[in-house]
C-alpha positions as CSV (number, residue, x, y, z in Angstrom):
1,M,-0.1,-0.1,0.0
2,R,1.3,3.5,-1.3
3,V,0.1,6.8,-0.5
4,Y,1.1,10.4,-1.9
5,G,-0.5,14.2,-2.5
6,A,0.0,16.9,-3.7
7,S,-1.0,20.6,-3.8
8,D,-0.7,23.8,-5.4
9,I,-2.0,27.3,-5.0
10,G,-3.5,27.5,-8.2
11,L,-3.2,30.9,-10.7
12,V,-5.9,33.2,-8.7
13,R,-5.5,32.4,-5.4
14,K,-3.2,34.6,-3.4
15,E,-2.8,32.2,-0.5
16,N,-3.2,27.9,-0.9
17,Q,-5.7,27.5,2.0
18,D,-6.0,23.7,1.8
19,A,-4.4,21.3,3.2
20,F,-3.1,17.4,3.3
21,I,-1.6,15.5,5.9
22,I,-0.5,11.3,4.5
23,G,1.0,8.6,6.3
24,E,1.1,5.0,5.5
25,G,2.3,1.5,7.7
26,K,2.7,-2.2,6.6
27,N,-1.0,-2.6,6.5
28,F,-2.3,0.9,7.0
29,A,-2.7,4.2,5.5
30,Y,-4.2,7.2,6.0
31,A,-5.1,10.9,4.5
32,V,-6.8,14.3,5.3
33,V,-8.0,17.1,2.6
34,C,-9.0,20.0,4.3
35,D,-10.4,23.3,2.2
36,G,-10.4,26.0,4.0
37,M,-12.3,29.3,4.2
38,G,-12.8,32.8,5.8
39,G,-10.8,35.8,5.9
40,A,-7.7,36.9,4.5
41,N,-5.9,34.2,5.9
42,G,-8.7,32.4,8.6
43,G,-9.3,29.4,5.6
44,A,-5.6,28.7,6.0
45,V,-5.5,28.6,9.8
46,A,-8.6,26.2,9.7
47,S,-7.4,24.2,7.5
48,D,-3.9,23.1,9.2
49,I,-5.6,22.7,12.7
50,A,-8.2,20.4,11.6
51,A,-5.5,18.3,9.5
52,D,-3.3,18.6,12.0
53,I,-5.2,17.3,14.7
54,V,-7.4,15.0,12.7
55,A,-4.5,13.6,11.4
56,K,-2.0,13.0,14.7
57,R,-5.2,11.3,16.5
58,I,-5.3,8.7,12.9
59,S,-1.5,8.3,12.9
60,V,-1.5,6.7,17.1
61,A,-4.6,4.4,16.3
62,E,-3.2,2.1,13.8
63,K,-4.4,-0.7,15.7
64,S,-7.6,0.7,17.3
65,S,-10.7,-1.6,17.0
66,D,-13.1,1.5,17.0
67,L,-11.4,3.0,13.5
68,K,-15.4,5.0,13.2
69,F,-14.8,5.6,16.8
70,V,-11.5,7.4,15.6
71,L,-12.5,9.5,12.4
72,L,-15.3,11.0,14.2
73,S,-14.0,12.2,17.8
74,A,-10.9,13.4,15.7
75,I,-12.6,15.4,13.8
76,D,-14.8,17.0,16.4
77,A,-12.4,17.8,18.2
78,A,-11.0,19.4,15.1
79,N,-14.5,21.2,15.0
80,I,-14.2,22.6,18.7
81,S,-10.5,23.7,18.4
82,V,-11.6,25.6,15.1
83,Y,-14.7,27.1,16.5
84,E,-13.0,28.2,19.2
85,K,-10.0,29.8,17.4
86,S,-12.2,31.6,15.8
87,K,-14.5,33.0,18.4
88,E,-10.2,34.5,20.2
89,I,-9.3,36.6,17.6
90,D,-11.3,38.7,15.4
91,T,-9.5,38.4,12.4
92,L,-10.5,34.7,11.7
93,E,-13.9,35.1,12.9
94,G,-16.0,32.9,10.3
95,M,-13.5,30.7,9.7
96,G,-14.0,26.6,8.7
97,T,-13.0,23.8,6.4
98,T,-14.0,21.3,4.6
99,I,-12.6,18.0,5.3
100,V,-12.5,14.4,4.1
101,A,-10.6,11.7,6.2
102,A,-9.7,8.1,4.8
103,V,-8.5,5.4,6.7
104,V,-7.3,2.0,4.9
105,R,-6.5,-1.4,6.9
106,D,-6.4,-4.3,6.3
107,G,-9.0,-4.0,3.0
108,T,-11.2,-2.0,4.4
109,L,-11.8,1.8,4.1
110,Y,-12.7,4.0,6.9
111,L,-14.0,7.5,5.7
112,A,-15.2,10.5,7.4
113,H,-16.5,14.1,5.5
114,A,-18.3,17.0,5.8
115,G,-18.3,19.8,2.7
116,D,-17.9,19.8,-0.5
117,S,-14.0,18.0,-1.2
118,R,-14.7,14.5,-2.2
119,A,-14.0,10.8,-2.0
120,Y,-13.8,8.4,-4.9
121,L,-13.2,4.8,-5.4
122,F,-11.2,2.8,-8.5
123,N,-11.3,-0.4,-8.7
124,G,-9.0,-0.9,-11.4
125,T,-11.5,-0.4,-14.4
126,E,-14.3,2.3,-13.0
127,L,-14.3,5.7,-11.1
128,E,-17.2,5.9,-8.3
129,Q,-17.8,9.0,-5.8
130,I,-18.3,7.3,-2.6
131,T,-18.7,10.3,-1.0
132,R,-22.4,13.1,-0.7
133,D,-21.1,17.2,-1.5
134,H,-22.7,19.0,1.7
135,S,-23.4,21.8,-0.9
136,V,-26.2,23.6,-1.8
137,V,-25.8,22.5,-5.6
138,Q,-26.4,18.9,-4.2
139,E,-29.5,19.6,-3.0
140,L,-30.8,21.7,-6.2
141,L,-29.7,18.3,-7.6
142,E,-31.8,15.9,-5.2
143,S,-34.6,18.3,-5.7
144,G,-34.6,18.1,-9.8
145,E,-34.6,22.2,-9.6
146,L,-30.5,21.4,-11.3
147,T,-29.7,19.5,-14.1
148,P,-25.9,18.1,-14.2
149,D,-25.7,20.3,-16.8
150,Q,-26.8,23.5,-15.1
151,A,-25.0,22.6,-11.8
152,Q,-21.7,23.4,-13.6
153,T,-22.4,26.8,-14.4
154,Y,-24.5,27.5,-11.2
155,P,-22.8,30.9,-9.4
156,N,-23.7,29.8,-6.2
157,R,-21.7,26.4,-6.6
158,N,-19.1,27.3,-4.2
159,L,-22.1,27.4,-0.7
160,I,-21.7,24.5,1.1
161,T,-24.0,23.6,3.6
162,R,-21.9,21.7,6.2
163,A,-18.1,23.1,7.0
164,L,-15.4,21.8,10.3
165,G,-15.0,25.0,12.6
166,V,-18.4,27.4,12.3
167,A,-20.5,26.0,14.6
168,P,-19.6,24.4,17.8
169,M,-21.1,20.5,16.6
170,L,-20.8,19.4,13.6
171,E,-22.3,16.3,12.1
172,A,-20.2,14.0,9.2
173,D,-21.1,11.3,7.3
174,Y,-18.7,8.4,7.7
175,T,-18.8,5.5,5.8
176,E,-17.1,2.0,5.3
177,Y,-16.0,0.1,2.2
178,F,-14.7,-3.7,1.9
179,L,-11.6,-2.4,-1.6
180,P,-11.6,-4.6,-3.6
181,K,-8.4,-6.2,-4.9
182,D,-7.8,-3.3,-6.9
183,Y,-8.0,-0.7,-5.7
184,S,-7.1,3.4,-6.0
185,V,-8.8,6.0,-3.0
186,L,-9.0,9.2,-4.3
187,L,-8.9,12.1,-1.9
188,C,-9.5,16.1,-3.8
189,T,-10.8,19.5,-3.3
190,D,-13.2,21.5,-5.6
191,G,-10.4,23.1,-7.2
192,V,-10.0,19.5,-8.8
193,T,-13.4,18.3,-9.1
194,N,-14.7,21.9,-10.7
195,L,-12.2,21.1,-13.5
196,V,-11.5,18.1,-14.1
197,D,-14.5,16.2,-14.7
198,G,-15.0,12.1,-13.5
199,N,-13.9,10.5,-16.9
200,E,-10.4,12.3,-17.0
201,L,-10.0,11.2,-13.6
202,A,-10.5,7.7,-14.2
203,A,-7.3,7.7,-16.7
204,F,-5.3,9.4,-14.5
205,M,-6.0,6.3,-11.8
206,E,-4.3,3.9,-14.6
207,K,-1.0,5.7,-14.3
208,P,1.5,5.6,-11.7
209,L,0.7,6.8,-8.2
210,D,2.8,9.8,-8.4
211,E,2.2,10.5,-12.1
212,A,-1.8,10.5,-11.6
213,V,-1.9,12.4,-8.8
214,D,0.8,15.4,-10.5
215,G,-1.5,14.9,-13.5
216,I,-4.5,15.6,-11.8
217,I,-3.5,18.9,-10.4
218,A,-1.2,19.8,-13.5
219,L,-4.4,19.5,-16.0
220,A,-6.5,21.3,-13.2
221,V,-3.8,24.6,-13.2
222,E,-3.7,24.3,-16.6
223,R,-7.7,24.9,-16.9
224,G,-7.4,28.5,-15.3
225,G,-6.0,27.1,-12.1
226,T,-9.2,29.2,-10.6
227,D,-9.4,27.8,-7.1
228,N,-6.5,25.9,-4.9
229,A,-6.3,21.8,-5.8
230,T,-5.3,19.5,-3.8
231,A,-5.3,15.5,-4.1
232,V,-3.9,12.3,-2.6
233,V,-4.4,9.1,-3.6
234,I,-4.4,5.5,-1.7
235,R,-3.8,2.9,-3.5
236,G,-2.9,-1.2,-3.2
237,N,0.2,-3.2,-3.7
238,T,-1.7,-5.0,-6.7
239,M,-3.0,-2.0,-8.1
240,E,0.6,0.3,-8.1
241,G,2.5,-2.9,-9.9
242,R,-0.6,-3.4,-12.8
243,V,-0.5,0.3,-14.0
244,N,3.4,0.4,-13.8
245,G,3.3,-3.5,-15.7
């Protein structure tokens, strides 16, 4: 099992307010991806705090019997920390961040998220989005008020309905997946998904690990780099051997 990630400020933003942390062991790997928001520098502060707290709690829980509790309690702790910091410092008021956190151990994916940063599962041939965006656009799609084509150009598509650090409590979504023999788990921010579609992401997943991640980021920047772009992939050893021939 291997894990690799990359992030780029893009061509428009003055600061990279995305944050990611990754780690791996013999049969254990994890990744945390955050996309901050709020204030001149609040987004960067929020994403850094959240990623750091969640990753530290995951990193010491490799042998935990309850990874669901580890993930959700880590996100709760990060939420409280970001929220309290925003109340302590006027310039950070209103800051928050999306979060998607994944742990892979013994063939199972443990996944928690809040916001519109996404997780995808690639089974060697097909790519499936396995998180549901907590966003205004997603709700309008589900209600039938927007078509998928309309959603691509909807003026308020960056508005999210759930985020870490904006309220004293946060309900994160949690799921588990039994992984196929050949798999890649992709985590990414909307700076990627707003500019690179699912078919293109799937094509990158067939490439060697570093090339896949770096290629996704490069394409998002090439297409305008309108936001910070971050991508992380956790890949099984059998998949890595297959794509490398």
